[in-house]
Every structure is written in C-alpha cells, then in structure tokens.
C-alpha positions as CSV (number, residue, x, y, z in Angstrom):
1,M,98.3,21.5,-119.1
2,A,99.1,24.9,-120.5
3,T,97.1,28.3,-119.6
4,E,95.4,29.2,-122.9
5,T,96.4,32.9,-123.9
6,V,94.1,33.7,-126.4
7,A,93.1,37.8,-127.0
8,K,89.5,37.0,-126.5
9,P,86.8,34.5,-125.4
10,R,87.0,32.2,-128.7
11,T,83.5,29.3,-129.1
12,S,83.7,28.8,-132.1
13,L,83.8,25.3,-134.1
14,R,87.5,25.2,-134.3
15,V,88.2,26.2,-131.0
16,G,85.9,23.0,-130.1
17,V,87.8,20.6,-132.2
18,Q,91.1,21.8,-131.2
19,K,89.7,20.8,-127.2
20,F,88.8,18.2,-128.3
21,G,92.4,17.3,-130.3
22,T,94.3,18.2,-127.6
23,F,91.6,15.7,-125.2
24,L,93.2,12.7,-127.8
25,S,96.3,13.6,-127.6
26,G,96.8,13.7,-124.1
27,M,95.6,10.2,-124.1
28,I,98.1,8.9,-126.9
29,M,101.1,11.2,-126.5
30,P,101.8,9.6,-122.8
31,N,102.0,6.6,-124.3
32,I,103.9,6.5,-127.3
33,G,107.0,4.9,-125.9
34,A,104.7,2.3,-125.5
35,F,103.4,2.5,-128.8
36,I,107.5,2.9,-130.0
37,A,108.1,-0.7,-127.8
38,W,105.4,-2.5,-129.4
39,G,106.4,-1.5,-133.6
40,L,110.6,-2.3,-132.6
41,I,108.6,-5.8,-131.0
42,T,107.0,-6.0,-134.3
43,A,109.7,-5.1,-136.8
44,L,112.5,-7.0,-135.0
45,F,110.7,-10.6,-134.5
46,I,107.6,-10.7,-136.4
47,E,108.2,-14.1,-139.0
48,K,108.6,-11.4,-141.6
49,G,110.8,-9.1,-139.1
50,W,114.6,-8.4,-139.1
51,I,115.0,-11.2,-136.3
52,P,112.6,-13.7,-136.4
53,V,111.9,-15.7,-133.3
54,P,108.2,-17.4,-132.5
55,E,108.2,-16.8,-128.9
56,L,108.6,-13.2,-128.8
57,G,106.7,-12.9,-132.4
58,G,103.9,-15.2,-131.8
59,F,103.8,-17.8,-135.1
60,G,104.3,-21.3,-135.0
61,A,104.1,-23.5,-132.4
62,N,106.0,-24.6,-129.3
63,A,107.3,-28.0,-128.5
64,E,103.7,-29.3,-127.2
65,G,102.0,-28.2,-130.4
66,A,100.2,-25.0,-128.8
67,P,100.3,-21.8,-131.2
68,N,102.7,-18.9,-129.9
69,V,101.4,-16.1,-128.5
70,G,104.1,-14.0,-128.5
71,L,104.2,-9.8,-127.2
72,V,102.9,-8.4,-130.6
73,G,99.4,-9.4,-130.1
74,P,99.1,-8.8,-126.5
75,M,100.4,-5.9,-126.7
76,I,98.5,-4.3,-129.1
77,K,95.0,-5.9,-128.2
78,Y,95.1,-5.4,-124.0
79,L,98.5,-3.2,-123.0
80,L,98.0,-0.2,-125.5
81,P,94.0,0.1,-124.8
82,L,93.9,0.3,-121.4
83,L,97.1,2.4,-121.1
84,I,94.9,5.2,-123.1
85,A,92.2,4.1,-121.1
86,Y,93.8,4.9,-118.5
87,T,95.2,7.7,-119.1
88,G,91.8,9.3,-120.1
89,G,90.1,8.2,-117.4
90,R,93.3,9.8,-114.9
91,M,92.5,12.9,-117.0
92,V,89.1,12.9,-116.2
93,Y,89.3,11.8,-112.6
94,D,92.8,11.1,-111.4
95,V,94.0,7.1,-110.4
96,R,90.6,6.5,-109.5
97,G,89.1,7.7,-112.9
98,G,92.0,5.9,-114.4
99,V,91.7,2.8,-112.8
100,V,87.3,2.5,-113.7
101,G,88.4,3.9,-117.4
102,A,90.3,0.6,-117.4
103,I,88.2,-2.3,-116.0
104,G,85.6,-0.6,-118.8
105,T,87.3,-0.6,-121.7
106,M,88.6,-4.6,-120.7
107,G,84.7,-5.3,-121.8
108,V,85.5,-3.5,-125.2
109,I,88.9,-5.0,-125.7
110,V,87.3,-8.7,-124.4
111,G,83.7,-8.1,-126.4
112,A,85.8,-6.7,-130.1
113,G,88.2,-9.5,-130.3
114,I,90.3,-6.4,-132.1
115,P,92.6,-3.7,-130.9
116,M,90.2,-1.3,-129.0
117,F,92.1,2.2,-129.5
118,I,88.5,4.1,-130.3
119,G,87.4,2.2,-127.4
120,A,89.6,2.6,-125.0
121,M,89.1,6.6,-126.2
122,I,85.4,6.4,-125.0
123,M,85.4,4.0,-122.2
124,G,88.1,5.9,-120.3
125,P,87.5,8.9,-120.1
126,L,83.3,7.9,-119.3
127,G,85.0,6.0,-116.7
128,G,86.6,8.8,-114.9
129,W,83.5,11.3,-115.7
130,T,80.8,8.9,-114.5
131,M,82.7,7.3,-111.6
132,K,83.6,11.4,-110.3
133,K,79.5,12.4,-110.7
134,I,78.6,8.9,-108.2
135,D,81.0,9.9,-105.9
136,L,79.0,13.7,-106.2
137,L,76.6,11.6,-104.7
138,W,77.3,10.4,-101.3
139,E,80.5,13.1,-100.7
140,G,80.4,14.2,-96.6
141,K,78.3,11.7,-96.4
142,I,80.2,8.6,-95.4
143,R,80.8,7.7,-91.7
144,P,84.2,7.8,-90.3
145,G,86.1,5.0,-90.9
146,F,83.5,3.3,-93.2
147,E,85.4,5.5,-96.7
148,M,88.2,2.5,-97.8
149,L,84.9,0.2,-97.4
150,V,82.9,2.7,-99.9
151,N,85.3,4.3,-102.1
152,N,86.8,0.5,-103.3
153,F,83.8,-1.3,-103.5
154,S,81.7,1.7,-105.5
155,A,84.4,2.5,-107.2
156,G,84.2,-2.0,-108.5
157,I,81.1,-2.5,-108.6
158,W,80.6,0.7,-111.1
159,G,83.6,-0.6,-113.0
160,A,81.9,-4.1,-113.2
161,L,78.9,-2.3,-114.4
162,L,80.8,-0.5,-117.5
163,A,82.8,-3.8,-117.9
164,M,79.6,-5.4,-119.0
165,L,78.3,-2.1,-121.1
166,G,81.8,-1.9,-123.0
167,F,80.8,-5.7,-124.1
168,Y,77.7,-5.5,-125.4
169,G,76.8,-2.2,-126.0
170,I,79.8,0.0,-126.8
171,S,81.8,-2.8,-128.2
172,P,79.6,-3.7,-131.6
173,L,79.1,0.1,-132.0
174,V,82.6,1.3,-132.3
175,Q,83.8,-2.5,-134.2
176,A,81.0,-1.2,-136.8
177,F,83.3,1.9,-136.5
178,S,86.1,1.2,-137.3
179,T,85.1,-1.7,-140.0
180,G,83.2,1.4,-142.2
181,A,86.7,4.1,-141.5
182,G,88.8,1.1,-142.7
183,N,86.9,0.3,-145.6
184,V,86.7,3.9,-146.6
185,V,90.5,3.8,-146.3
186,Q,90.9,1.1,-148.6
187,F,88.4,2.6,-151.2
188,L,90.8,6.1,-151.3
189,V,93.5,3.3,-151.4
190,N,91.7,1.2,-153.9
191,N,90.9,4.3,-156.4
192,G,94.3,6.5,-156.3
193,L,93.0,8.9,-153.8
194,L,94.5,9.2,-150.6
195,P,96.8,11.6,-152.3
196,L,94.2,14.2,-151.8
197,T,93.7,13.6,-148.1
198,S,96.8,16.0,-148.1
199,I,94.1,19.1,-148.9
200,F,92.9,18.2,-145.6
201,I,95.6,17.7,-143.8
202,E,98.4,20.2,-144.1
203,P,96.2,23.2,-143.3
204,A,94.4,21.7,-140.5
205,K,98.6,21.5,-139.2
206,V,98.6,24.6,-139.3
207,L,95.5,25.4,-137.5
208,F,96.3,22.8,-135.1
209,L,92.9,20.9,-135.8
210,N,95.4,18.0,-136.4
211,N,95.7,15.9,-133.3
212,A,91.6,15.6,-133.7
213,I,92.2,13.9,-137.0
214,N,95.9,11.7,-136.2
215,H,95.1,10.4,-132.7
216,G,91.4,10.2,-133.1
217,V,91.4,8.2,-136.7
218,L,94.8,8.1,-138.0
219,T,96.6,6.5,-135.3
220,P,93.6,3.6,-134.4
221,L,92.9,3.0,-137.8
222,G,96.4,2.7,-138.8
223,I,97.5,0.5,-135.8
224,Q,94.3,-1.9,-137.3
225,Q,96.0,-2.0,-140.6
226,S,99.5,-2.8,-139.4
227,L,98.2,-5.8,-137.3
228,D,96.5,-7.2,-140.3
229,Q,99.6,-6.1,-143.0
230,G,102.6,-6.0,-140.9
231,K,102.7,-1.8,-141.7
232,S,100.3,1.2,-142.4
233,I,100.9,4.0,-144.8
234,L,98.4,6.0,-142.6
235,F,100.9,6.8,-140.1
236,L,102.5,9.0,-142.1
237,L,100.1,11.3,-143.6
238,E,100.2,14.0,-141.1
239,A,104.3,12.6,-139.6
240,N,106.1,13.0,-143.1
241,P,108.7,16.1,-142.2
242,G,108.9,16.6,-145.9
243,P,106.5,19.5,-146.8
244,G,108.0,21.5,-143.5
245,L,111.3,20.7,-144.5
246,G,110.8,22.1,-148.4
247,I,109.1,25.4,-147.1
248,L,111.9,26.0,-144.8
249,L,115.1,25.3,-147.1
250,A,113.4,27.9,-149.8
251,Y,113.2,30.4,-147.1
252,M,117.0,30.1,-146.5
253,F,117.9,30.3,-149.7
254,F,115.0,32.9,-151.2
255,G,113.6,34.4,-147.3
256,K,114.7,37.6,-146.0
257,G,116.1,39.3,-142.9
258,L,114.9,37.1,-139.5
259,A,113.3,34.3,-141.2
260,K,115.7,33.7,-143.5
261,G,118.4,33.2,-140.5
262,S,115.9,31.5,-138.5
263,A,114.9,28.9,-140.7
264,S,118.2,26.8,-140.6
265,G,117.7,26.4,-137.2
266,A,113.7,26.1,-137.7
267,A,114.7,22.9,-140.6
268,I,116.8,21.2,-137.6
269,I,114.2,21.4,-135.0
270,H,111.9,20.2,-137.8
271,F,113.6,17.7,-139.3
272,L,115.2,15.9,-136.8
273,G,113.0,16.9,-133.6
274,G,109.7,16.5,-135.1
275,I,108.3,19.2,-133.5
276,H,106.7,20.3,-136.8
277,E,104.9,23.5,-135.4
278,I,108.2,25.3,-135.6
279,Y,107.5,25.9,-139.5
280,F,103.9,27.0,-139.2
281,P,104.7,31.2,-138.6
282,Y,106.5,30.7,-142.3
283,V,103.6,29.8,-143.6
284,L,101.3,32.0,-141.7
285,M,103.3,34.8,-143.4
286,R,103.0,33.9,-146.9
287,P,99.4,31.8,-146.4
288,L,100.0,30.5,-150.7
289,L,102.6,28.6,-149.2
290,I,100.4,26.5,-147.8
291,L,99.9,25.4,-151.2
292,A,103.9,24.2,-151.1
293,A,102.5,22.2,-148.4
294,I,100.0,19.9,-149.8
295,A,101.6,19.3,-153.0
296,G,104.8,18.0,-150.6
297,G,102.4,15.8,-148.7
298,M,100.3,14.6,-151.5
299,T,103.7,13.8,-153.5
300,G,104.8,11.8,-150.7
301,I,101.3,10.0,-150.0
302,A,101.2,9.5,-153.6
303,T,104.7,7.6,-153.3
304,L,104.0,5.4,-150.4
305,A,101.4,4.1,-152.5
306,V,103.0,3.5,-155.4
307,T,105.8,1.3,-153.7
308,G,103.5,-0.2,-151.6
309,S,105.4,1.6,-148.4
310,G,104.6,2.4,-144.7
311,L,105.6,2.2,-141.0
312,V,104.9,-0.4,-138.5
313,A,103.8,2.0,-135.8
314,P,103.4,6.0,-135.1
315,A,106.4,8.0,-135.5
316,A,105.5,10.4,-133.0
317,P,107.8,13.1,-132.5
318,G,107.5,13.5,-136.2
319,S,111.2,13.3,-136.5
320,I,113.0,11.9,-139.1
321,I,114.8,9.4,-136.6
322,A,111.2,8.3,-134.8
323,V,110.2,7.8,-138.6
324,L,113.1,5.9,-139.9
325,A,113.0,3.7,-136.4
326,Q,109.8,2.7,-137.4
327,T,109.8,1.9,-141.1
328,S,108.8,-1.4,-141.8
329,R,111.3,-4.0,-142.9
330,D,110.7,-3.9,-146.8
331,S,109.8,-0.5,-146.8
332,Y,112.8,1.9,-146.8
333,V,113.3,2.8,-149.4
334,G,109.7,3.6,-150.7
335,V,109.8,6.1,-146.9
336,V,113.1,7.7,-147.6
337,L,111.6,8.4,-150.9
338,A,108.3,9.9,-150.0
339,V,110.6,12.5,-147.7
340,V,112.4,12.9,-150.0
341,L,110.2,13.7,-153.1
342,A,107.3,15.2,-150.3
343,T,110.9,17.6,-149.8
344,T,111.9,18.8,-153.2
345,V,108.2,19.3,-154.3
346,S,107.3,21.9,-151.4
347,F,110.8,23.2,-152.3
348,L,110.2,24.2,-155.5
349,V,106.8,25.6,-155.0
350,A,107.5,27.8,-151.8
351,S,110.3,28.5,-153.9
352,V,108.3,30.2,-156.5
353,I,106.0,31.3,-154.1
354,L,108.8,33.0,-152.0
355,K,110.3,35.0,-155.7
356,T,107.0,36.2,-156.9
357,T,105.6,37.4,-154.8
358,K,107.0,40.8,-152.4
359,H,106.4,40.5,-148.4
360,S,109.0,41.5,-145.8
361,D,110.0,37.9,-144.0
362,E,111.7,40.5,-141.4
363,V,108.9,42.7,-140.3
364,D,106.0,40.0,-139.8
365,L,108.0,36.9,-138.7
366,T,107.3,37.4,-134.6
367,D,103.7,38.6,-135.6
368,A,103.2,35.0,-137.6
369,T,104.4,33.4,-134.2
370,S,101.8,35.1,-132.3
371,K,99.4,34.8,-134.8
372,M,100.4,31.1,-134.6
373,E,100.1,30.6,-131.2
374,V,96.5,32.5,-130.7
375,M,95.5,29.6,-133.2
376,K,96.7,26.7,-131.2
377,G,95.5,28.3,-127.8
378,K,98.7,28.8,-125.1
379,K,102.6,29.8,-126.1
380,S,104.6,28.0,-128.1
381,S,107.7,25.7,-126.6
382,V,110.1,26.5,-129.6
383,S,108.5,29.7,-131.0
384,S,112.1,31.4,-129.0
385,V,113.6,29.5,-131.6
386,L,111.7,32.1,-134.6
387,T,112.0,35.1,-132.5
388,G,115.4,35.1,-130.9
389,A,113.4,35.5,-127.6
390,G,114.9,34.8,-124.5
391,A,118.8,35.2,-125.7
392,G,121.0,35.7,-123.0
393,R,118.9,34.8,-120.4
394,G,120.6,31.3,-119.4
395,V,118.1,29.5,-119.2
396,G,115.1,28.1,-122.0
397,T,112.5,31.9,-121.4
398,A,109.6,31.1,-124.4
399,V,107.7,33.8,-125.9
400,L,105.4,36.0,-123.7
401,A,102.3,36.1,-125.5
402,G,100.2,38.5,-123.7
403,P,100.3,40.6,-120.2
404,I,101.8,38.5,-117.5
405,R,99.2,37.1,-114.9
406,N,100.7,34.2,-112.6
407,I,104.1,34.0,-111.1
408,V,105.7,30.8,-109.8
409,F,108.6,30.5,-107.1
410,A,109.0,26.6,-107.5
411,C,111.5,25.0,-105.0
412,D,112.2,21.3,-103.7
413,A,109.2,21.9,-100.9
414,G,107.6,24.8,-100.8
415,M,107.2,26.2,-98.0
416,G,110.4,28.2,-97.5
417,S,113.0,29.7,-99.4
418,S,110.1,29.5,-102.8
419,A,107.5,31.1,-100.0
420,M,110.4,33.8,-99.0
421,G,111.1,34.1,-102.5
422,A,107.8,34.9,-103.2
423,S,106.9,38.0,-100.7
424,V,110.1,39.6,-101.5
425,L,108.7,40.0,-105.7
426,R,105.4,40.4,-104.6
427,N,106.4,43.2,-102.9
428,K,108.8,44.4,-106.0
429,I,106.1,43.6,-108.2
430,K,103.4,45.7,-106.2
431,A,105.7,48.9,-105.8
432,A,105.6,48.6,-109.3
433,G,102.0,49.4,-109.8
434,F,100.9,46.1,-110.8
435,P,98.9,44.6,-107.5
436,D,97.0,42.1,-110.3
437,V,99.8,39.7,-111.0
438,K,99.5,36.9,-108.6
439,V,103.0,35.8,-107.4
440,T,102.6,32.5,-105.2
441,N,105.2,29.5,-104.3
442,A,105.0,26.0,-104.9
443,A,106.8,23.0,-104.8
444,I,108.4,21.5,-108.1
445,A,106.5,17.9,-107.8
446,N,103.3,20.1,-108.1
447,L,104.0,22.3,-110.7
448,S,101.9,22.2,-114.3
449,D,102.4,24.2,-117.0
450,T,100.2,27.1,-116.3
451,Y,102.3,29.8,-115.5
452,D,103.4,32.2,-117.1
453,V,107.0,33.0,-115.5
454,V,108.8,30.0,-113.2
455,I,111.8,31.4,-110.4
456,T,113.7,28.8,-109.2
457,H,117.2,28.4,-107.2
458,Q,119.9,27.8,-110.3
459,D,120.4,24.1,-109.2
460,L,116.5,22.8,-109.2
461,T,116.3,25.2,-112.8
462,E,116.4,21.9,-115.3
463,R,113.8,19.9,-112.9
464,A,111.4,22.6,-113.3
465,R,111.2,23.1,-116.9
466,P,110.1,20.2,-118.4
467,V,106.7,20.6,-116.6
468,T,107.0,24.2,-116.9
469,S,108.0,24.6,-120.8
470,S,105.9,27.6,-121.6
471,A,107.0,29.4,-119.1
472,A,109.3,32.4,-119.3
473,H,112.1,30.2,-116.4
474,F,114.5,33.0,-114.1
475,S,117.8,31.5,-111.8
476,V,118.2,33.0,-109.1
477,D,120.7,31.8,-106.1
478,N,119.8,34.4,-103.5
479,F,116.0,35.2,-102.6
480,M,116.4,37.7,-101.2
481,N,117.7,40.8,-103.5
482,S,118.9,39.0,-106.5
483,P,119.2,41.2,-109.4
484,R,116.8,39.0,-111.4
485,Y,114.0,40.4,-109.5
486,D,114.3,43.6,-111.6
487,E,114.1,41.8,-114.5
488,I,111.1,40.3,-113.9
489,V,109.6,43.7,-113.1
490,E,110.8,45.0,-116.4
491,L,109.1,42.2,-117.6
492,V,105.9,42.7,-116.0
493,K,105.9,46.9,-116.7
494,G,106.5,45.5,-120.6
495,H,103.9,43.2,-121.3
496,N,101.2,44.6,-118.5
497,T,101.4,48.2,-119.3
498,E,98.8,49.5,-121.5
499,G,99.9,49.4,-125.0
500,A,102.9,47.3,-124.4
501,P,103.1,44.6,-127.6
502,D,100.3,42.1,-126.7
503,A,99.1,43.6,-123.8
504,G,95.5,44.9,-124.8
505,A,95.5,41.6,-127.4
506,A,94.7,39.2,-124.4
507,A,92.0,41.9,-121.9
508,G,89.4,39.9,-122.0
509,H,91.3,36.7,-120.4
510,G,92.9,38.0,-117.9
511,A,90.7,36.7,-115.0
512,H,90.9,33.4,-116.2
513,V,95.1,33.1,-116.5
514,A,95.2,34.5,-112.9
515,A,92.7,31.9,-111.9
516,A,95.2,29.4,-113.1
517,P,97.2,28.4,-110.1
518,V,94.2,27.8,-107.5
519,D,93.7,24.5,-109.5
520,A,97.6,23.5,-108.9
521,A,97.9,20.8,-105.7
522,P,99.2,23.1,-102.5
523,S,102.7,21.2,-101.4
524,A,103.2,21.2,-97.1
525,G,102.8,24.7,-97.2
526,G,102.1,26.6,-100.3
527,G,101.7,26.8,-104.1
528,T,97.8,28.7,-104.3
529,Q,96.7,32.3,-103.7
530,A,96.0,30.7,-100.7
531,A,100.0,32.1,-99.5
532,E,98.6,36.2,-100.4
533,A,96.0,35.4,-97.8
534,A,98.4,33.8,-95.3
535,E,99.9,37.1,-95.4
536,T,97.4,39.3,-94.1
537,A,96.5,36.4,-91.5
538,A,97.9,36.3,-87.7
539,P,100.6,34.1,-87.0
540,S,98.5,32.0,-84.5
541,G,101.6,31.1,-82.0
542,I,104.2,30.2,-85.2
543,L,106.4,32.4,-83.8
544,V,107.1,32.5,-80.0
545,A,109.2,33.8,-77.9
546,D,110.5,29.8,-76.5
547,S,111.5,29.4,-80.3
548,V,113.4,32.8,-81.0
549,I,117.2,32.7,-79.2
550,L,119.3,35.9,-80.0
551,N,122.8,34.1,-79.5
552,G,123.4,30.4,-81.5
553,T,125.8,28.0,-79.9
554,A,126.3,26.5,-82.9
555,T,129.5,26.8,-85.2
556,T,129.4,24.6,-88.6
557,R,126.0,24.8,-91.2
558,D,124.9,21.5,-89.7
559,A,125.3,22.2,-86.4
560,A,122.9,25.0,-87.4
561,I,120.8,23.2,-89.3
562,D,120.1,21.1,-86.0
563,E,119.9,23.7,-83.6
564,A,117.3,25.1,-85.5
565,G,115.3,22.0,-85.8
566,R,115.5,21.1,-82.0
567,L,113.9,24.3,-81.6
568,L,110.9,22.8,-84.4
569,L,110.9,19.5,-82.1
570,A,110.9,21.1,-78.9
571,R,107.3,22.5,-80.0
572,G,106.1,19.6,-80.7
573,A,105.8,21.1,-84.0
574,V,108.0,18.5,-86.1
575,D,109.2,14.7,-85.7
576,E,113.4,13.2,-85.4
577,G,112.5,12.5,-89.0
578,Y,111.8,16.3,-90.1
579,I,115.3,17.0,-88.6
580,T,116.6,14.5,-91.2
581,A,115.2,15.7,-93.8
582,M,115.9,19.3,-93.0
583,H,119.9,18.0,-93.8
584,E,118.8,16.1,-97.1
585,R,117.3,19.2,-98.7
586,E,120.1,21.4,-97.5
587,E,122.6,18.6,-99.4
588,S,120.6,18.8,-102.5
589,V,120.0,22.6,-103.1
590,S,121.4,25.4,-100.1
591,T,118.4,27.8,-98.9
592,Y,121.1,30.4,-98.1
593,M,118.2,33.5,-99.0
594,G,121.5,36.2,-99.1
595,S,121.7,39.1,-96.4
596,Y,123.1,37.4,-93.8
597,L,119.8,34.5,-94.4
598,A,119.6,30.8,-93.8
599,I,116.1,29.1,-93.7
600,P,116.8,25.0,-93.5
601,H,113.5,23.0,-94.5
602,G,112.5,19.4,-94.9
603,T,112.6,18.2,-97.8
604,N,108.6,18.2,-100.6
605,A,108.9,14.2,-99.2
606,A,108.8,15.0,-95.0
607,K,105.8,17.3,-94.9
608,D,103.9,14.0,-93.5
609,H,107.1,14.6,-90.0
610,I,105.1,17.9,-89.5
611,L,102.7,17.6,-87.0
612,K,102.1,22.3,-86.9
613,S,103.2,25.1,-88.3
614,A,106.3,26.5,-86.3
615,V,109.3,28.7,-86.7
616,S,112.6,29.2,-84.9
617,V,114.8,32.2,-85.4
618,I,118.5,32.0,-84.2
619,R,121.0,34.3,-84.0
620,Y,125.0,33.9,-84.9
621,P,126.1,37.1,-84.1
622,E,130.0,36.0,-85.1
623,G,128.0,34.7,-88.3
624,I,128.7,30.4,-89.5
625,D,130.3,30.1,-92.8
626,W,127.3,28.2,-94.7
627,N,128.6,27.1,-97.9
628,G,130.8,29.7,-98.8
629,K,128.0,32.1,-97.8
630,Q,128.2,34.2,-94.4
631,V,125.4,33.3,-92.4
632,K,124.0,35.2,-89.1
633,F,120.1,34.3,-88.9
634,V,118.9,30.7,-89.2
635,V,115.4,30.3,-89.4
636,G,114.3,27.0,-89.2
637,V,110.7,26.1,-91.3
638,A,107.9,23.9,-91.0
639,G,104.9,24.3,-92.1
640,I,100.9,22.7,-93.1
641,N,99.0,24.2,-96.0
642,N,100.0,28.2,-95.5
643,E,99.9,29.4,-92.0
644,H,103.5,29.7,-91.8
645,L,103.2,32.3,-94.7
646,H,102.7,35.4,-92.4
647,I,105.5,35.0,-90.4
648,L,107.8,34.3,-93.7
649,S,106.5,37.6,-95.2
650,S,107.6,39.2,-92.6
651,I,110.8,38.2,-92.5
652,A,111.7,39.1,-96.3
653,K,110.0,42.5,-95.4
654,V,113.2,42.6,-92.6
655,F,115.5,41.1,-95.3
656,T,114.6,43.2,-97.4
657,N,115.2,46.5,-95.7
658,K,119.1,46.9,-95.0
659,A,118.2,49.5,-91.4
660,Q,116.1,46.8,-90.0
661,V,118.5,44.2,-91.0
662,A,120.7,46.3,-88.6
663,E,118.0,46.7,-86.1
664,L,117.8,42.6,-85.7
665,E,121.6,42.5,-85.0
666,A,121.6,45.5,-82.8
667,A,118.1,43.2,-80.5
668,T,119.2,43.3,-77.0
669,S,116.2,41.0,-76.0
670,V,114.0,38.4,-78.2
671,D,111.0,40.7,-77.4
672,E,112.9,43.0,-80.0
673,V,112.9,40.3,-82.1
674,L,109.0,39.7,-82.1
675,A,108.2,42.8,-81.9
676,L,110.6,44.0,-85.9
677,F,108.5,40.8,-87.2
678,G,105.4,42.2,-85.8
679,K,105.4,45.4,-86.7
680,V,106.6,44.6,-91.0
681,N,103.1,43.8,-91.3
682,A,100.5,45.8,-89.0
C-alpha cells in the first residue's frame, strides 16, 4: 500500500476509522471483478433476467426433476466470501494467512446459510493473524527437513479449529448482526427516512470515511438484499456520481481561474472514470458546497426509493458505466432519473453558493488538493489533473505532498541497470546536500506504492506505473548520465529545502517514510536499504583478475553477452540457464548504460540460476554496435542479495567521470583495471 505522507502523527478517531475502512476496502476492491461477474450472470440468467436460463440462473428443475443449482447461488454463497477471506488473510500473513483464513470462513458460510461477507471480513484477517502468531512460537526451532511437515500440519489443524469456531461461534453472531442491520435499513425504507443517510454519507466521502461505511456495511447488506429481491438500493447510496458531477458542472459555469479551467477534465474523470475523490478539493475550497452534495445525494436516494429501483451488484468504481452495467432490468428508468436529478439539484445548490459567496478559487485549488491528500493519508493518483503538475514530463507524474524521502530505480531484475543508476543518482543527491534521501533499486515485480519517485528505463515505465501510482515517474534511456537526473535533483531541492512548499508540513514523519523501502522484498540483487550498506562493504572476491579481459574477441552484441556470461560460468557463479536469461533480458530492455558501457544480466526469473555473486569486465577497444550505440566495456553481472553492489557502485563512479573512463581505455594491465575500481571507494 502507499506510504503515508501526513503532516504530523495522527491518532484521532477519524484516522482510526480511515485505516479500518482502508483495510476493509483492501479486502473488497481486488475482488470487484468477481462481484461484477456475479452481477452480470444474475442480471442475464435469473428467472426475471434478460435471458432466463434455468441451468445458469438456478431456477426450475432438470430432466430428472432435481432443482437447478445454477451459478448465482453458489457464487454469492461460496465464491465471493472465500475470495474476500483469502484476500484479507493474505493482507495479514501472505498466502499462508489467506489459506487459513479461507478455511475458517468456510465454517461461517456453512453455519449461517446466508452470504457471509461480514463473516469473511472477520475470519480472513483473524485466520492470517492467528496463524502468524502460532508460527512465531516455533520459529527457528524446527529441525531441518521437517519444515514442510510442521508448516502444513499446523495450518491444517489450526484451519480446522477455526472452521469449527466459525461454525459454532462466529456464524450466529454475524447472522444476528446482519439481521439487525437489515431490519434497520428496512425501517428506514418503510418510513421514508433512507434519504437522510446522505447527511452522513456525503461528508464521509470528503473525509475519506466512506470505505468503512460502504464496504463494511452497505455492500454486505446490499448483497443480501439483492439475493432476496433481485436488486438493492444500498449499492447506490454512496456510488451515485450525480452529486459530485453537479458540483463540478457548477464550477464549469460559475467558478474562477484554475478551478473553472480544470473542472471539465475533473468531471470526465469523475463521471466516466468513477474516481469520486477528484471533486473533493472543490468542496474543500468552499465547505458550504457539502450542502450541495447532501441535497443531491438525498434527491437521488429519494428517487430510487419512489421508483423502487436498484442495482444487482456493487458499482465499483462509481462510474456511470459501472452503474448502468449493474442496474436491474426493471430499474433503468429509476437509476438514470436518480443520477440526473441528483446532478441537477447538486448543480443548482452549488451554483447559488458559488454566485453568492466570494472566494479566490484560483489561489486555493492547489491548497485544497494538498489538504485532501493530508486527509486521505497519502498522495492522490488523480490530483495532478487539478493542479497541472507533471505537465511536459512525458509520464504520469503524481503530486508530491511533502519532502522526497525515498527514490527507487526499477528494472526487470533489480540487480544491474537499476543498481548502477541508483548509485549514480545517489551520489548526485548527496553532493547536492541531501544525504538523508534514500535511493534504492528493485525489480519491477517487487515494487509497491511506497516510493516518492520511481525511475525506470523508458521501455519499462508502463509496467512500473500501475503499482506505484502515487509516485512521480521518470523515464530514462541512459542510466549513466541521463539529463533527467538533474531534474530529479532539482525536484528534491524544491521539496526538501527548508521553507519549500509542504516541506515543513511533512517534517514529523520523515523517519517513517524513509524506512518504508525496508519492507520491500529484495529481488535477485537489490531493492532495499541494504543497497547503500553494500556499497561500503568489501568486494569479497566478486570481481577478480580472472574475470577481467582487456581485449574481447566478440564483434556483436549477442557474442559479447555470451563472452561475459562465459566468464561468470567459469567462476562457478551461474549455470547455463543464466546466460540464456541474459539474452532474454536484452531482448526485452537494452542494458546499454551510456558512456560506452553495457551491463548484461539475467531476468528476475533467472535468480535460481545464480549460484554466487560475481562480476565480469570485458573491454572492446574497437567498440561494438549495441542497438545503435557504441559499447567499449561490457560488464556481466550476477548477484545474490546485495553482494555485488559494491563493485557496481565503483563501476558507476568510474563511468560518470570522463577522466577515469579515459584511464580505463588506456589501461594496459588487468591490475590497473582492478586498482581503478578499487580506488574509487577507498
């Protein structure tokens, strides 16, 4: 999950609810595709669906007279709760926690006889947490060779006990809660009070408390109601895009400056993309606009109640496309009317507020966006649309709220290109006077949304952006002396210099953010804070005289990769499979670094072919054509953990210094090469 960049340590009730809501959302959101699949099957194939099919919809009987089971019932009763439980357990204790959590949830499902989403949200994390605690009891005490036996049986035994606990203990409690909550909702519906929920829901959305309400209560209750009645109004209490659209339309007509200019783009993202948070800053600029959101929300809910309309499954994200896709067959008129009327009422109220109150929208939109990110507890992936940040960079650059604390270089394997680039930029940032900024390297497969800045080769940027959406992204094609490094240094100066915007606001949490990369799992060669420590460690024979050739015999790129790989193979550092992986890596992304240097290495999947860390260096005085670039030095890399980073750091420092590159070209002995790399870090 994304690193929190907040103004100061916060322990308020709101923050606690935010974190709880985020956790609930983390269990539901990855499985939204399954909810959509169930909703589509339900809308199409049940008895009242668009294309009734008894075998799929679960109605009628087959030729033998047995009732049709169908897909609808089993999916909602077993598949969806088990997916939620597995996801929740995995969030706590990886796959092992997910499996145990799913086992325990099966007891709740069978014991209750109704869709057990709330039970799954309890048993999944509970199974993961308890399994984690149990494993700690004998951590490091299992005799070699018995690990699999102990691990499998402990998970099986504890999972079975949790299933019985769920059947006899948790199931009755959750069923009682579901029944009680359902009765409360029905009371509100019967007495025409359901629209009043907007008084709480709309402000909660702006305060980022909606996940706790929507995914913790409304979705489970809505699923139960949909199963009983074929649809539920509860799915649209929070997801209706009308209230937010009305506010953005009002800004388009009556706003000023930056707010007016950005409102149209925000409206498209909100209404079609379903990202509701993009209108929150507009409300924060004029707090009175929350009245417009409430009025629109109440109008939409009232319309749904009067027309008896609803959705068959959750609409996530809250896009009009998702809403219409999940609308019940008999509810299209009511749902469309609810969105239109909610938009109209919200627009009218917001227009009056904008016309009758004086405020400088142009000045405050950026401040309101930053305030939204502080309230949210992390950077927003869409706020750049509001502030215009990142224009001209060529990549999707997020707004950086607060100082930059952690930068990551990412490549396919995380051992060669990224390590070299990280070393070069780390030296530049230290020279600029910011030694506390952590510059690490990692494989793209091991990235998480915990970084402020992400740097990748231009061919890998699209792979890195989805998993690091909160970060500023920079694409480079030259790892040794890319001009983008100077841009990044200036970015650090702008955010980390005392008195810079937001720098002071984030001062209280620097240690927390800086520590974030420690949690990232290292790839075959890097990706954590250990990278810096490795630079000061002894080479430990990773680069030896036998692995240095002053006059290589290869004349092509592929032959040079083979020559560098054979040196690693001769050292006993890799097997034959690693050389094949070096070629695969080169075909996907070039390992050309700039300054006549290429560093071929294997893919991330090839780490099992590495037996020990080693580096080979080959000089080609006449040069080799490397995808249109001239290469005179080929450095083969195979690294376990971070053992090779010392050598790579030395090589990086040499090749960013033109005088030292000249010395390397003029070297007449292997000892001169080894001495040159050794002197750099002496």
